[in-house]
C-alpha positions as CSV (number, residue, x, y, z in Angstrom):
1,M,0.0,0.0,0.0
2,L,1.7,3.2,-1.2
3,I,0.3,6.3,0.4
4,N,1.1,9.6,-1.3
5,L,-0.7,12.8,-0.9
6,A,-1.0,14.6,-4.2
7,R,1.7,17.2,-3.8
8,S,4.5,17.8,-6.3
9,P,7.3,20.2,-5.8
10,D,7.6,23.0,-8.2
11,Y,10.6,22.2,-10.3
12,G,10.2,25.5,-12.1
13,P,9.2,26.3,-15.6
14,T,9.9,23.7,-18.3
15,P,13.3,24.6,-19.9
16,S,13.5,25.1,-23.6
17,P,14.9,22.1,-25.4
18,S,18.1,24.0,-26.3
19,V,18.9,25.0,-22.7
20,P,18.9,22.0,-20.3
21,K,17.9,22.8,-16.8
22,Q,20.0,21.2,-14.1
23,V,17.9,20.1,-11.1
24,R,19.5,18.6,-8.0
25,V,17.2,16.0,-6.4
26,M,17.8,14.6,-3.0
27,V,16.2,11.3,-2.1
28,E,16.2,9.8,1.4
29,V,14.6,6.6,2.5
30,F,13.6,5.9,6.1
31,K,12.5,2.8,8.0
32,T,9.5,3.7,10.3
33,N,7.1,2.1,12.7
34,V,4.0,3.8,11.1
35,R,1.4,1.1,10.5
36,S,-1.9,2.8,9.6
37,R,-3.0,4.8,6.6
38,R,-4.4,7.5,8.9
39,H,-1.1,8.0,10.7
40,A,0.8,8.0,7.4
41,K,-1.5,10.6,5.9
42,A,-1.2,12.8,9.0
43,L,2.6,12.6,8.9
44,L,2.7,13.4,5.2
45,T,0.7,16.5,5.9
46,R,3.3,17.6,8.5
47,I,6.2,16.7,6.2
48,H,4.7,18.7,3.3
49,A,4.1,21.7,5.6
50,A,7.6,21.6,6.9
51,Y,9.3,20.9,3.5
52,Q,7.3,22.6,0.9
53,E,9.7,21.8,-2.0
54,C,9.5,18.1,-1.3
55,R,7.3,15.2,-1.9
56,A,7.0,12.2,0.3
57,N,5.2,8.9,0.4
58,F,4.9,5.8,2.6
59,D,5.0,2.1,1.6
60,L,3.2,0.4,4.4
61,E,3.3,-3.0,2.8
62,D,7.1,-3.1,3.0
63,R,8.3,-4.8,6.1
64,D,10.3,-1.6,7.0
65,R,7.2,0.7,6.6
66,I,9.2,2.9,4.2
67,L,9.0,6.7,4.2
68,R,10.6,8.1,1.0
69,I,11.2,11.8,0.6
70,E,12.3,13.5,-2.6
71,C,13.4,17.2,-2.7
72,A,14.3,19.3,-5.6
73,N,17.0,21.9,-5.0
74,E,16.6,21.5,-1.2
75,F,18.7,19.5,1.2
76,I,17.0,18.0,4.3
77,H,19.1,16.9,7.2
78,P,17.8,13.4,8.0
79,A,18.0,14.2,11.7
80,S,15.4,17.0,11.3
81,L,13.0,14.7,9.5
82,I,13.5,12.0,12.1
83,Q,12.7,14.5,14.8
84,L,9.6,15.6,13.0
85,V,8.5,11.9,12.9
86,R,9.4,11.4,16.6
87,D,7.4,14.6,17.6
88,A,4.4,12.9,16.0
89,G,5.0,9.8,18.2
90,F,6.7,7.5,15.8
91,E,10.2,6.3,15.1
92,A,12.3,6.6,11.9
93,E,15.8,5.7,10.9
94,V,17.7,6.3,7.7
95,L,18.0,3.2,5.5
96,P,21.5,2.9,4.2
97,D,22.1,2.7,0.5
98,E,22.6,-0.8,-0.7
99,P,24.6,-1.5,-3.9
100,V,22.7,-3.1,-6.7
101,V,24.0,-6.6,-7.4
102,R,23.5,-7.8,-11.0
């Protein structure tokens, strides 16, 4: 079950084909203990209020109850997002990047 509130960051105007626009996108993935859709939606509302240039979603079907946040041209310190989640009564921790094995 992927929970995503319809909110997209403004990546700015579409660049003309002759002038490519460089956009830096930060993606961070967290393991959480959020179990219900209601709590996930409430947390997404808080996240989008605090980080207006970002979009976030939960995957509650994943065993790690994943929170994924993507920000264009904005860096979020993981500790500040973890604190936001804790202030709402939940836990979160950064999931380390795992290399893709082919």
